[in-house]
MARBA-3410 file (N, C-alpha, C, O; in Angstrom, 1 decimal):
276
90.2,99.6,300.2,90.9,99.3,301.6,89.8,99.5,303.1,89.3,100.3,303.9 ~ 90.1,97.7,302.6,89.5,97.2,304.1,89.5,97.0,305.7,88.9,96.0,306.1 ~ 90.1,97.6,306.4,90.3,97.5,307.7,89.8,97.0,309.2,89.3,97.8,310.0 ~ 90.2,95.7,309.5,89.4,95.0,311.2,89.9,94.7,311.5,90.8,94.1,311.0 ~ 89.9,95.2,313.3,90.4,94.9,314.3,90.2,95.1,315.1,90.5,95.9,316.0
89.1,93.6,315.0,88.5,93.2,316.8,87.6,93.5,315.7,87.7,93.0,314.6 ~ 85.9,94.8,316.1,84.5,94.2,315.8,85.4,96.2,315.1,85.2,96.3,313.9 ~ 85.9,97.0,315.4,86.1,98.1,314.2,86.5,97.9,313.0,87.3,97.2,312.5 ~ 85.7,98.7,312.6,85.6,97.6,310.7,86.0,99.1,310.0,85.0,99.9,310.0 ~ 87.2,99.8,309.3,87.5,101.0,308.6,87.6,100.8,306.9,88.4,100.0,306.3
86.8,101.6,306.2,86.9,101.3,304.9,87.4,102.6,304.6,87.5,103.6,305.3 ~ 87.9,102.3,302.4,88.3,103.5,302.5,89.7,103.9,301.6,90.4,102.8,301.7 ~ 90.5,104.9,300.8,91.4,104.6,300.0,92.3,106.1,301.6,93.3,106.7,301.4 ~ 91.3,106.3,303.0,91.8,106.7,303.2,91.8,106.5,305.2,91.3,107.3,306.0 ~ 92.5,105.1,305.5,91.5,104.8,306.9,93.1,105.6,307.8,94.3,105.7,307.8
91.8,106.1,308.6,92.1,106.6,310.0,91.5,105.8,311.7,90.4,105.6,312.2 ~ 93.4,105.6,312.2,93.1,104.5,313.2,93.3,104.8,314.6,93.7,104.2,315.6 ~ 92.8,106.2,314.3,94.6,107.2,315.3,93.1,107.0,316.0,92.0,107.1,315.5 ~ 93.5,106.5,317.6,92.4,106.6,319.0,92.7,105.0,318.4,91.5,104.9,318.9 ~ 93.0,104.0,318.0,92.7,102.5,318.7,94.4,101.8,319.1,95.2,102.2,318.3
94.7,101.3,319.7,95.7,100.2,320.1,96.3,100.0,319.5,96.5,99.0,320.2 ~ 97.2,99.8,318.4,97.6,99.2,317.8,99.3,100.7,316.8,99.4,101.8,316.3 ~ 100.5,98.9,317.2,101.5,99.4,316.3,101.4,99.5,315.0,100.6,98.8,314.3 ~ 102.3,100.4,314.5,102.4,101.1,313.1,103.4,99.1,312.4,103.6,98.7,311.3 ~ 103.7,98.8,313.3,104.2,97.6,312.9,103.6,96.7,312.6,103.8,96.2,311.5
103.0,96.3,313.4,101.7,94.5,313.7,101.1,95.0,312.8,100.7,94.1,312.0 ~ 100.8,96.8,312.1,99.3,96.5,310.2,100.6,96.4,309.5,100.2,95.5,308.7 ~ 102.0,96.7,309.0,102.6,96.4,308.3,103.2,95.0,307.7,103.5,94.3,306.7 ~ 103.0,95.1,308.9,102.7,93.0,308.6,101.4,92.3,308.7,101.3,91.1,308.5 ~ 100.2,93.2,309.3,98.4,92.5,308.6,98.8,93.4,306.9,99.3,92.4,306.3
98.9,93.9,306.5,99.4,94.6,305.1,99.2,93.2,303.8,98.5,92.9,302.8 ~ 101.1,92.6,304.8,101.4,90.9,304.3,100.2,90.1,304.8,99.7,89.3,304.0 ~ 99.8,90.2,305.5,99.5,88.7,305.4,99.5,87.8,306.5,98.8,86.8,306.7 ~ 100.6,88.8,307.7,101.9,87.8,308.6,100.9,88.3,309.3,100.3,88.7,308.3 ~ 100.0,88.7,310.4,99.5,89.5,311.6,98.2,89.3,311.6,97.7,90.4,311.2
96.8,87.7,312.0,96.5,87.1,312.5,94.9,88.1,312.7,93.7,87.9,312.4 ~ 95.7,89.4,313.8,94.8,89.4,315.1,94.0,91.3,313.9,93.2,92.1,314.3 ~ 94.8,91.2,312.8,94.2,92.9,312.1,94.2,91.6,310.6,94.9,90.7,310.2 ~ 93.0,92.2,310.2,92.9,92.0,309.1,92.5,93.3,308.1,91.5,94.1,308.2 ~ 93.8,93.2,306.8,93.6,94.2,306.0,92.8,93.7,304.7,92.3,94.8,304.5
92.6,93.3,304.3,91.4,93.5,302.9,91.7,94.9,301.3,91.0,95.9,301.1 ~ 93.1,94.4,300.3,93.6,95.0,299.8,94.6,94.8,298.8,95.0,93.7,298.5 ~ 94.8,95.8,298.3,95.8,94.1,296.8,97.0,95.0,297.2,97.4,96.0,297.7 ~ 97.7,93.1,296.1,99.3,92.4,297.2,100.2,93.5,296.7,100.2,94.0,295.6 ~ 101.5,93.7,298.2,102.2,94.8,298.2,103.2,94.1,296.7,103.4,93.0,296.3
103.8,95.6,296.2,104.7,95.3,295.1,105.9,95.6,295.7,106.2,95.8,296.8 ~ 106.9,95.6,294.4,108.2,95.6,294.9,109.1,97.0,295.8,110.0,97.2,296.6 ~ 108.3,97.5,295.1,108.5,99.1,295.8,107.6,99.4,297.0,107.6,100.6,297.3 ~ 106.9,98.6,297.8,105.7,98.5,298.4,106.7,98.6,300.2,106.5,99.3,301.2 ~ 107.7,97.6,300.0,109.0,97.3,300.7,109.3,98.7,301.4,108.9,99.1,302.5
109.8,99.2,300.6,110.7,100.4,300.8,109.9,101.2,301.7,110.4,101.8,302.6 ~ 108.8,101.1,301.5,107.7,102.5,302.4,107.2,102.2,302.8,106.7,103.1,303.5 ~ 106.2,100.3,303.1,105.6,100.3,303.7,105.1,101.5,304.4,104.3,102.4,304.1 ~ 106.4,101.2,305.9,106.5,102.3,306.6,106.2,103.6,307.0,105.5,103.5,308.0 ~ 106.3,104.5,306.8,106.5,105.7,307.0,106.7,106.2,308.3,105.6,106.1,308.8
107.4,106.7,308.9,108.8,106.6,308.3,109.1,105.8,308.5,108.9,105.2,309.6 ~ 110.0,105.2,307.1,110.4,104.4,307.7,111.7,103.7,308.6,112.8,104.1,308.1 ~ 111.8,103.4,309.2,113.5,102.8,310.3,114.5,102.6,309.7,115.5,102.8,310.3 ~ 114.6,101.9,307.7,115.7,102.4,307.6,115.3,102.7,306.2,114.2,103.1,306.0 ~ 116.2,102.6,305.0,116.1,102.9,304.3,116.8,103.7,303.1,117.1,104.9,302.9
116.8,102.7,302.3,117.8,103.2,301.2,117.6,103.5,299.9,117.3,102.6,299.0 ~ 118.1,105.5,299.5,117.3,105.7,298.4,117.5,105.7,297.1,116.7,106.0,296.2 ~ 118.7,105.1,296.9,118.6,104.4,295.2,117.7,102.6,295.2,117.0,102.1,294.4 ~ 118.1,102.3,296.4,117.2,101.4,295.8,116.4,100.9,295.5,116.2,99.9,294.9 ~ 115.2,102.6,296.4,113.8,102.2,296.4,113.9,103.0,295.3,113.0,102.6,294.5
114.6,104.0,294.8,114.1,104.5,293.8,114.2,104.0,292.6,113.6,104.5,291.6 ~ 115.4,102.3,292.5,115.1,101.2,291.9,113.8,100.5,291.2,113.4,100.5,290.0 ~ 113.5,100.1,292.0,112.5,100.1,292.6,110.8,101.0,291.4,110.0,100.9,290.5 ~ 111.2,101.6,292.0,110.3,102.6,291.3,110.3,102.8,289.9,110.0,102.9,288.7 ~ 110.4,102.7,290.0,111.3,103.0,288.0,111.3,101.3,288.0,110.3,101.2,287.3
111.7,100.3,288.3,110.7,99.5,287.8,109.3,100.1,287.4,108.9,100.7,286.4 ~ 108.4,99.7,289.0,106.8,99.8,288.3,106.8,100.2,287.4,106.4,99.7,286.4 ~ 107.3,101.3,287.5,106.8,101.6,286.5,107.3,102.0,284.6,107.2,102.8,283.7 ~ 107.8,101.0,284.9,107.6,100.2,283.5,109.6,100.5,282.9,110.0,100.1,281.9 ~ 110.3,101.2,283.8,111.4,102.2,283.2,112.0,100.3,283.3,111.7,99.5,284.1
112.7,100.3,282.2,114.8,99.4,282.0,115.1,100.4,281.0,114.4,101.1,280.2 ~ 116.8,100.0,281.5,117.9,99.7,281.2,118.5,99.4,280.3,118.8,98.3,280.6 ~ 119.5,100.0,278.5,119.8,99.4,277.6,120.9,98.6,278.9,122.0,98.5,278.4 ~ 121.0,98.1,280.0,122.9,97.9,279.8,122.0,96.4,280.6,122.7,95.6,281.1 ~ 119.8,95.9,280.5,120.0,94.8,281.2,119.9,93.4,281.2,120.1,92.5,282.1
119.3,93.4,279.2,119.9,93.0,278.7,121.8,92.0,278.5,122.2,90.8,278.4 ~ 122.2,92.8,278.6,123.3,92.3,278.6,124.2,92.0,280.5,124.9,91.1,281.1 ~ 124.1,92.5,280.7,123.8,92.3,282.8,123.1,90.2,282.6,123.8,89.2,282.9 ~ 122.2,90.2,282.1,121.2,88.6,282.0,122.2,87.2,281.6,122.3,86.0,281.7 ~ 123.3,89.0,280.8,123.8,87.5,279.7,125.0,87.0,280.7,125.4,85.8,280.7
125.7,88.0,281.5,127.3,88.0,282.0,126.4,87.3,283.2,126.6,86.1,283.3 ~ 125.8,87.8,283.8,124.4,86.5,285.1,125.1,85.2,285.1,125.9,84.7,285.8 ~ 124.2,84.8,283.3,124.6,83.2,282.5,124.8,82.1,282.0,124.4,81.0,281.6 ~ 126.1,83.3,282.4,127.7,82.6,282.4,127.7,82.6,283.3,127.8,81.4,283.4 ~ 127.6,82.9,284.2,128.3,83.3,285.8,128.0,81.8,286.6,128.8,81.1,287.2
126.6,81.3,286.4,125.8,80.5,286.7,127.0,79.2,286.4,127.5,78.4,287.3 ~ 127.3,79.3,284.8,127.7,77.7,284.6,128.9,77.7,285.0,129.5,76.7,284.9 ~ 129.7,78.9,285.5,130.8,78.5,286.0,131.2,77.8,287.2,132.4,77.9,287.4 ~ 130.5,77.3,287.9,131.4,76.9,289.2,132.6,75.6,288.5,132.5,74.6,287.8 ~ 133.2,76.0,289.0,134.4,75.6,289.4,134.5,73.8,289.8,134.4,73.4,290.9
134.6,72.8,288.7,134.7,71.7,289.0,135.5,71.8,290.7,136.1,72.8,291.1 ~ 135.4,70.5,291.3,136.8,70.1,293.0,137.4,68.7,292.6,136.9,67.6,292.6 ~ 138.8,69.3,292.2,139.8,69.1,292.0,140.9,68.3,292.8,141.9,68.9,292.6 ~ 141.1,67.1,293.7,142.0,66.7,294.6,143.2,66.0,294.0,143.6,64.9,293.6 ~ 143.6,67.5,294.0,144.9,66.9,292.8,146.3,66.0,294.4,147.2,65.2,294.3
146.0,66.5,295.1,147.2,65.7,296.2,146.6,64.5,296.2,147.6,63.8,296.2 ~ 145.5,63.6,296.2,144.9,62.6,296.5,145.8,61.9,295.3,146.4,61.1,295.9 ~ 146.1,61.8,294.0,146.2,61.9,293.8,147.6,61.6,293.1,148.0,60.6,292.5 ~ 148.3,62.8,293.4,149.3,61.9,293.8,150.0,61.3,294.5,151.2,61.2,294.6 ~ 148.9,60.9,295.5,150.0,60.4,297.0,149.8,59.1,296.7,150.5,58.2,297.1
149.1,58.8,296.1,148.8,57.7,295.1,149.4,57.0,293.5,149.5,55.9,292.9 ~ 149.8,58.0,293.4,151.2,57.6,292.5,152.4,57.1,293.3,153.3,56.4,292.9 ~ 152.3,57.7,294.5,153.9,57.6,294.8,154.1,55.9,295.0,155.0,55.0,294.8 ~ 152.9,56.1,295.7,152.0,54.5,296.6,152.2,53.5,295.7,152.9,52.5,295.8 ~ 151.5,53.7,294.7,151.8,52.5,293.3,153.6,52.7,293.3,154.0,51.5,293.3
154.1,53.0,293.3,155.1,53.7,293.2,156.2,53.0,293.4,157.3,52.9,292.9 ~ 155.6,52.6,294.4,156.8,52.6,295.9,156.3,50.8,295.8,157.2,50.1,295.5 ~ 155.2,50.2,295.9,154.7,49.0,295.6,155.7,48.3,295.1,156.1,47.2,295.5 ~ 156.1,49.7,293.4,155.9,48.2,292.3,157.2,48.6,292.6,157.7,47.7,291.9 ~ 157.6,48.8,292.8,160.2,49.7,293.4,160.0,48.2,294.5,160.8,47.3,294.1
159.6,48.0,295.3,159.6,46.5,295.9,159.1,45.8,295.7,158.2,45.9,296.5 ~ 158.8,44.9,295.2,158.1,44.9,293.6,159.7,43.9,292.9,160.2,42.8,292.9 ~ 159.9,44.9,292.5,161.3,44.5,291.6,162.5,44.3,291.8,163.4,44.0,291.0 ~ 162.4,44.6,293.3,164.0,44.5,294.2,163.4,42.3,294.8,164.2,41.5,295.2 ~ 162.2,42.3,294.7,161.8,41.0,295.0,162.0,40.4,293.7,162.8,39.4,293.7
161.4,40.9,292.5,161.8,39.7,291.7,163.3,39.7,291.1,163.6,38.9,290.3 ~ 164.3,40.8,291.6,165.4,40.3,291.0,166.1,40.0,292.5,167.1,39.2,292.5 ~ 165.9,40.4,293.5,166.6,38.7,294.6,165.8,37.8,293.8,166.3,37.3,292.8 ~ 164.7,37.5,294.2,164.7,35.8,293.6,165.6,34.9,292.2,166.1,33.8,292.1 ~ 165.5,36.1,291.2,166.2,36.0,289.8,167.0,34.8,290.5,166.9,33.6,290.4
168.1,36.1,291.4,169.5,35.7,292.0,169.8,34.6,292.5,170.8,33.9,292.4 ~ 168.3,34.5,293.4,168.6,32.6,294.1,168.7,32.0,293.2,169.7,31.3,293.0 ~ 167.9,32.1,292.6,167.2,30.7,290.8,168.6,30.5,290.5,169.0,29.4,290.3 ~ 169.4,31.4,290.5,170.6,31.5,289.5,172.2,30.0,290.5,172.9,29.0,290.4 ~ 171.9,30.7,291.0,172.9,30.4,292.1,172.6,29.3,293.0,173.4,28.8,293.8
171.5,29.0,292.6,170.8,27.0,293.0,170.8,26.8,291.8,170.7,25.6,291.7 ~ 171.0,27.4,290.3,171.2,26.0,288.9,172.4,25.9,289.2,173.2,25.0,289.0 ~ 172.5,27.3,289.8,175.0,27.0,289.8,175.1,25.5,290.4,175.5,24.4,289.9 ~ 174.7,25.8,291.5,174.9,24.5,292.3,174.6,23.4,292.3,175.0,22.6,293.2 ~ 173.7,23.1,291.2,172.3,21.7,291.2,171.5,21.6,292.5,171.5,20.4,292.9
170.8,22.6,293.2,170.5,22.9,294.6,168.4,22.8,293.2,168.3,23.2,292.0 ~ 167.4,22.2,294.1,166.7,22.3,293.6,165.3,23.0,293.3,164.5,22.1,292.9 ~ 164.9,23.7,293.2,164.7,26.0,292.5,162.9,26.0,292.2,162.1,26.9,292.1 ~ 162.6,24.0,292.0,161.4,24.5,292.3,160.1,25.7,294.0,159.1,26.4,294.0 ~ 160.7,25.5,294.5,159.9,26.6,295.1,160.5,28.2,294.2,159.7,29.1,293.9
161.8,28.2,294.1,162.3,29.5,294.2,161.4,29.8,293.0,160.7,30.9,293.2 ~ 161.1,29.3,291.7,160.7,28.8,290.8,158.9,29.7,290.9,158.5,30.6,290.2 ~ 158.2,28.8,292.2,157.4,29.3,292.1,156.7,31.1,293.0,155.8,32.0,292.8 ~ 157.9,30.6,293.9,158.1,32.1,294.9,158.5,33.4,293.2,158.6,34.7,293.1 ~ 158.7,32.7,292.7,159.8,33.7,291.2,158.6,34.3,290.4,158.6,35.4,289.9
157.6,33.3,290.5,156.3,33.6,289.5,155.0,34.5,289.7,154.2,35.3,289.1 ~ 155.4,33.8,291.1,155.1,34.9,291.3,154.6,36.9,291.9,153.7,37.8,292.0 ~ 156.1,36.5,292.0,156.5,37.7,291.7,157.0,38.5,291.4,157.5,39.6,291.7 ~ 156.6,37.4,289.7,156.8,38.7,288.9,155.3,38.8,288.1,155.0,39.6,287.2 ~ 154.7,38.1,288.5,152.7,38.4,288.4,152.3,39.6,288.8,151.8,40.5,288.1
152.8,39.6,290.4,152.7,41.5,291.3,153.2,42.0,290.1,152.5,42.4,289.2 ~ 154.1,42.0,290.2,155.0,43.0,289.9,154.7,43.3,287.9,155.6,43.9,287.3 ~ 153.8,43.1,287.5,153.2,43.4,285.9,151.9,44.1,286.8,151.5,45.2,286.5 ~ 151.2,43.4,288.2,149.9,44.6,287.6,150.7,45.4,289.0,151.5,46.1,288.4 ~ 150.8,45.6,290.0,151.5,47.2,289.9,152.5,47.9,289.4,152.8,49.0,289.8
153.2,47.1,288.4,153.3,48.4,286.6,151.9,48.5,286.3,151.9,49.8,286.4 ~ 150.7,48.4,285.9,149.4,48.3,285.3,149.0,48.9,286.8,147.8,49.3,286.5 ~ 149.1,49.1,287.9,148.6,50.5,289.2,148.4,50.9,288.7,147.4,51.6,288.5 ~ 150.0,50.6,288.0,150.9,52.2,288.1,150.5,53.5,287.3,149.8,54.5,287.6 ~ 151.0,53.0,286.4,150.3,53.2,285.3,150.0,54.5,285.3,150.4,55.6,285.1
148.3,53.2,285.8,146.7,54.2,285.2,146.6,55.0,286.7,145.4,55.4,286.6 ~ 147.3,55.5,288.2,147.9,55.7,288.5,148.7,57.6,287.5,148.3,58.6,287.0 ~ 149.3,57.2,287.6,150.0,58.2,286.5,148.8,59.0,286.1,148.6,60.1,286.5 ~ 148.2,58.4,285.2,147.1,58.5,283.6,145.8,59.3,285.5,145.7,60.5,285.4 ~ 145.5,59.0,285.9,145.0,59.8,286.6,145.4,60.8,287.2,144.4,61.5,287.6
146.5,61.2,287.5,146.6,62.4,288.0,147.0,63.3,287.2,146.7,64.5,287.4 ~ 147.9,62.6,285.5,147.5,64.0,284.6,146.0,64.2,284.0,145.6,65.1,283.3 ~ 145.4,63.4,284.3,144.0,64.2,283.9,143.7,65.0,285.0,142.8,65.8,284.6 ~ 144.0,65.1,286.5,143.6,66.1,287.8,144.4,67.2,287.1,144.1,68.0,286.3 ~ 145.2,66.9,287.6,146.2,67.9,286.8,145.5,69.2,285.7,145.0,70.2,286.0
145.6,68.6,284.4,144.1,69.4,283.6,142.8,69.9,284.0,142.6,71.1,283.8 ~ 142.0,69.2,284.6,141.4,69.1,285.3,141.5,71.0,286.4,141.4,72.2,286.1 ~ 141.8,70.3,287.4,143.0,71.5,287.7,143.5,72.8,287.1,143.4,73.8,287.8 ~ 143.9,72.7,286.0,144.4,73.6,285.3,142.8,74.7,284.5,142.6,75.9,284.2 ~ 142.0,73.5,284.4,140.6,73.9,283.5,139.8,74.9,285.1,139.1,76.0,284.8
140.0,74.3,286.7,139.4,74.3,287.0,140.2,76.0,287.3,139.6,77.1,287.3 ~ 141.2,75.8,287.5,141.9,77.7,288.1,141.2,78.8,286.8,140.5,79.8,287.0 ~ 141.7,78.2,285.5,141.4,79.0,284.2,139.3,79.7,285.0,138.6,80.8,285.0 ~ 139.1,78.5,285.3,137.2,78.3,285.3,137.3,80.1,286.9,137.0,81.3,286.9 ~ 137.7,79.4,287.4,138.2,80.6,289.0,138.4,82.1,288.5,137.9,83.2,288.8
139.2,81.6,287.5,139.9,83.4,287.3,139.0,83.4,286.5,138.3,84.4,286.8 ~ 138.4,82.7,285.1,136.9,83.7,284.7,136.3,84.1,285.6,136.2,85.3,286.0 ~ 135.6,82.3,286.7,134.8,83.6,287.2,134.9,84.6,288.7,134.1,84.8,289.6 ~ 135.7,84.9,288.4,136.1,86.2,289.5,135.9,87.6,288.3,135.6,88.7,288.8 ~ 136.3,87.4,286.4,136.6,88.2,286.2,135.3,88.9,285.7,135.1,89.9,285.1
134.3,87.4,286.6,132.7,87.9,285.4,131.7,88.3,286.5,130.6,88.8,286.3 ~ 132.3,87.7,287.8,131.7,88.4,289.1,132.0,90.1,289.4,131.3,90.7,290.1 ~ 132.9,90.8,288.8,133.7,92.5,288.5,132.9,92.1,287.8,132.0,91.6,288.5 ~ 132.7,91.9,286.7,131.6,92.6,285.4,129.9,92.4,285.9,129.0,93.1,285.4 ~ 129.7,91.5,286.8,128.7,91.7,286.7,128.1,92.6,287.9,127.0,93.0,287.7
128.6,92.9,289.1,129.1,94.1,289.6,128.6,95.5,289.3,127.8,96.3,289.8 ~ 129.8,95.5,287.9,129.4,97.0,286.8,127.5,96.8,287.3,126.5,96.9,288.1 ~ 128.2,96.3,285.9,126.6,96.1,285.3,125.1,95.6,286.1,124.2,95.1,285.5 ~ 125.1,95.8,287.4,124.6,95.6,288.6,124.4,97.2,289.2,123.4,97.6,289.8 ~ 125.5,97.9,289.0,125.9,99.5,288.9,125.0,99.9,288.3,124.0,100.4,288.8
125.3,99.8,286.9,125.1,100.8,285.4,123.7,100.8,286.1,122.9,101.6,286.5 ~ 123.8,100.0,285.9,121.2,99.5,285.9,121.0,100.4,286.4,120.4,101.4,285.8 ~ 121.4,100.3,287.9,121.2,101.2,289.0,120.7,102.5,288.1,119.7,103.0,287.5 ~ 122.7,102.8,288.3,122.1,104.0,287.5,121.1,104.8,287.2,120.6,105.9,287.5 ~ 121.0,103.8,286.3,120.3,103.8,284.9,119.1,104.2,285.5,118.6,105.4,285.3
118.4,103.1,286.4,116.8,103.2,286.5,117.1,104.4,288.3,117.1,103.8,289.4 ~ 117.3,105.2,288.2,117.4,105.7,288.9,117.5,106.8,288.1,116.6,107.5,288.2 ~ 118.3,107.2,287.3,118.2,108.4,286.2,116.8,108.1,285.7,116.3,109.2,286.0 ~ 116.2,107.6,285.3,114.9,107.8,285.4,113.5,107.9,285.3,112.5,107.8,284.6 ~ 114.0,108.1,286.7,111.8,108.5,288.1,113.8,109.5,288.6,114.6,108.8,289.1
113.9,110.4,288.5,114.5,111.5,288.9,114.5,112.5,288.9,115.2,113.0,289.8 ~ 113.6,113.3,287.9,112.8,113.6,287.1,111.8,114.0,288.5,112.4,114.3,289.5 ~ 110.8,114.0,288.6,109.8,112.4,289.1,109.8,112.8,290.4,109.0,113.5,291.1 ~ 111.5,111.9,290.8,111.8,112.3,292.3,111.6,113.7,293.5,111.1,114.0,294.6 ~ 112.6,114.4,292.1,112.3,116.5,292.8,111.4,116.8,292.8,111.1,117.7,293.6
110.6,116.4,292.2,108.7,117.1,292.0,108.1,116.5,293.4,107.5,117.1,294.4 ~ 108.4,115.5,293.1,107.1,114.8,294.7,107.7,115.8,295.6,106.9,116.6,296.0 ~ 109.3,115.8,296.1,110.6,116.3,297.3,109.5,117.1,297.7,109.0,117.1,298.8 ~ 109.0,117.9,296.5,108.4,119.6,296.2,107.1,119.6,297.2,106.9,120.2,298.3 ~ 106.5,118.9,296.6,105.0,118.3,297.1,105.2,117.4,298.1,104.5,116.4,298.0
106.0,117.3,299.1,105.5,116.1,300.3,106.2,117.0,301.5,107.3,117.6,301.3 ~ 105.5,117.2,303.0,106.1,117.6,304.1,107.7,117.7,303.8,108.0,116.8,303.0 ~ 108.6,118.6,304.1,109.8,118.3,304.5,111.0,119.1,304.2,110.6,119.5,303.1 ~ 112.3,119.7,304.5,112.9,120.4,304.1,114.3,119.1,303.4,115.2,118.5,304.1 ~ 114.0,119.1,302.3,115.0,118.3,301.5,115.5,119.2,300.5,115.6,120.4,300.8
115.8,118.7,299.0,116.5,119.4,298.3,116.8,118.4,297.0,116.6,117.3,297.5 ~ 117.2,118.3,295.7,117.7,117.3,294.9,118.7,118.1,293.9,118.4,119.3,293.6 ~ 119.2,117.8,293.6,120.4,118.5,292.3,120.1,118.0,291.3,119.2,117.1,291.5 ~ 120.7,118.3,289.4,119.8,117.3,288.3,120.6,115.9,288.3,120.7,115.3,287.2 ~ 121.2,115.5,289.2,122.3,114.6,288.8,121.6,113.2,290.2,121.3,113.4,291.4
121.7,112.2,289.6,120.7,111.2,291.2,122.1,111.2,292.2,123.2,111.0,291.6 ~ 122.1,111.2,293.1,122.3,111.3,294.2,122.7,112.3,294.7,123.3,112.4,295.7 ~ 122.2,113.4,293.6,122.6,114.6,295.0,121.8,115.3,295.5,121.5,116.4,295.0 ~ 121.4,114.7,296.9,120.5,115.0,298.3,120.7,115.2,299.4,121.2,114.5,300.3 ~ 120.4,116.3,299.2,120.7,117.1,300.4,119.0,117.3,301.3,118.3,118.3,301.1
118.7,115.8,302.4,117.8,115.6,303.7,117.6,114.5,304.0,118.3,113.6,303.7 ~ 116.7,114.5,304.5,117.1,112.8,306.0,115.9,111.7,305.3,114.9,112.3,304.8 ~ 116.0,110.6,305.2,115.5,109.7,304.9,114.1,109.4,304.4,113.6,108.9,303.4 ~ 113.3,110.3,305.9,111.5,110.7,306.0,111.6,110.4,305.0,111.6,109.4,304.4 ~ 111.9,112.0,304.6,111.9,112.7,303.3,111.8,112.8,302.0,111.2,113.6,301.2
112.8,111.5,301.9,113.2,110.3,301.1,111.9,109.7,300.2,111.5,109.7,299.1 ~ 111.6,109.1,301.4,111.1,107.7,301.6,109.0,108.4,301.7,107.9,107.8,301.7 ~ 109.2,110.1,301.8,107.4,109.9,301.1,107.9,110.5,299.6,107.4,109.8,298.7 ~ 108.7,111.5,299.2,109.0,111.7,297.9,108.4,110.7,296.9,107.5,110.8,296.0 ~ 109.7,108.7,297.5,109.6,107.4,296.6,108.4,107.4,296.5,108.1,107.5,295.3
106.9,107.3,297.6,106.1,106.7,298.4,105.3,107.9,296.8,105.0,107.6,295.7 ~ 105.3,108.6,297.2,104.6,109.6,296.4,104.6,109.0,294.5,103.8,108.3,293.7 ~ 105.3,109.3,294.6,106.0,108.8,293.1,105.5,107.8,292.3,105.1,108.0,291.1 ~ 105.7,106.3,293.2,105.2,105.6,292.8,104.6,104.8,292.9,104.2,104.8,294.1 ~ 103.9,103.5,291.6,102.3,103.4,291.8,101.5,102.1,292.8,101.1,100.9,292.7
101.8,103.5,294.1,101.5,101.7,295.0,100.1,102.0,295.1,99.5,103.0,295.2 ~ 99.7,100.1,295.1,98.4,99.6,295.6,98.0,98.9,297.0,97.1,98.2,296.8 ~ 98.3,98.9,297.9,98.6,97.9,299.0,98.7,100.1,300.0,99.1,101.2,299.7 ~ 98.3,99.6,300.7,98.4,101.2,301.6,99.9,101.4,301.9,100.8,100.6,301.7 ~ 99.9,102.2,302.3,101.9,102.9,303.2,101.3,103.0,304.9,100.6,103.7,305.6
101.5,102.6,304.8,101.3,103.3,306.8,102.1,104.1,307.5,103.1,104.0,308.2 ~ 101.2,104.7,307.2,101.0,106.6,308.1,101.7,106.5,309.1,102.3,105.4,309.1 ~ 102.1,107.3,310.4,103.1,106.6,311.6,103.4,108.4,311.7,104.1,108.3,312.7 ~ 103.4,109.2,311.5,103.3,110.3,311.9,103.1,111.3,311.9,103.8,112.1,311.4 ~ 102.0,111.4,312.6,101.1,112.9,313.3,101.4,114.3,312.2,101.0,114.9,311.2
102.3,114.2,313.0,104.0,116.5,313.3,103.8,116.2,311.6,103.5,117.3,311.1 ~ 103.8,115.2,310.6,104.1,115.8,308.9,102.8,116.1,308.1,102.9,116.6,307.0 ~ 101.5,115.8,308.6,99.9,115.4,307.9,99.1,115.6,309.0,99.1,114.9,309.9 ~ 98.7,116.3,308.9,96.7,116.5,309.4,96.1,115.6,308.8,96.3,116.0,307.7 ~ 95.9,115.3,308.8,95.0,113.4,309.2,95.7,112.2,308.3,96.9,111.9,308.0
94.4,111.8,307.9,94.5,110.2,306.8,93.9,110.9,305.2,94.3,110.3,304.2 ~ 93.5,111.5,305.0,93.4,111.7,303.6,94.1,113.3,303.2,94.5,113.9,302.2 ~ 94.2,113.6,304.8,96.0,114.7,304.1,96.5,113.2,303.3,96.3,112.7,302.2 ~ 97.4,112.8,304.8,97.8,111.8,303.6,98.1,111.5,302.7,99.1,111.6,302.0 ~ 96.8,110.9,302.5,96.8,109.5,300.9,96.2,110.8,300.5,95.1,110.7,301.0
96.3,112.2,299.6,96.2,113.1,298.7,97.6,114.1,298.3,97.8,114.9,297.4 ~ 98.4,113.5,299.6,99.7,114.6,299.3,100.3,113.5,298.6,100.6,113.9,297.5 ~ 100.8,111.6,299.1,101.0,111.5,298.8,100.0,109.9,298.5,99.7,109.0,299.3 ~ 99.8,110.0,297.5,98.4,110.0,296.3,98.3,108.1,296.0,97.9,107.3,295.2 ~ 98.9,108.2,297.1,98.4,106.9,297.8,97.8,106.0,298.5,98.3,106.5,299.5
97.0,105.1,298.9,96.0,104.9,299.6,96.8,104.4,301.2,97.5,103.4,301.2 ~ 96.7,105.2,302.4,97.4,104.9,303.9,96.0,104.7,304.7,94.8,104.8,304.6 ~ 96.8,104.3,305.3,96.6,103.6,306.7,96.7,105.1,307.6,97.6,105.7,307.1 ~ 96.3,105.6,308.4,97.1,106.3,309.8,97.0,106.1,310.9,96.1,105.8,311.6 ~ 98.4,106.2,311.2,98.0,105.8,313.5,97.9,107.1,313.4,96.7,107.4,313.3
98.4,107.8,313.5,98.3,109.2,313.9,99.5,109.1,315.6,99.6,110.1,316.3
END
């Protein structure tokens, strides 16, 4: 590991920046390649590193950090394959958007138009019959009737098409409801499987976590079962940093628990940048 701040260069597994005006957060950003003022040449951080990049951490989720550590150590859960299958099925269950109300309005509109034309055709037929009975000229009425009958036929066709579209929309809506119901079931199943996977992974490294607690400075204890922890988050983070295989350095900004950079690196069994 090589750290450069201005014209100051420090190298080694334990880099001591005591006396240099630099913030721990800036060094953490530099490790991630996000602060050009500080250059840290080191391996790329893994998933666990994000949980213990700065010690003490500003926030710390012990179970999530243990899960990341377990994965970095190669542990898996027998439930993982089932979880992936459930996630894949869930991803394929996006219910379609169906506008049944629009289809219903279209049926109503075409039905009303057909009814008006049917009344018009009936009226024209009555007028035509009356003219024939009186011997009056029927040419104009016949033309109007032919046009109205043609429009009625088109309206009937449009109404039938609208009803068929409504049937399809209602069937699609039923399918969408079924898919939404199945999606809710799958979301619950995925959540339960995710919890089971996390429990499995946390359990896989719980023994190492308990041993690490005894090796790091702090007053904390853990019971035989995962989750039975009595102590502060800082000590838990130190234990996770010790048990996880860390290639990128952690930034130690707590002089009260360690005697220096070398002690911190030795205790945590990890590369360290010590702010002091």
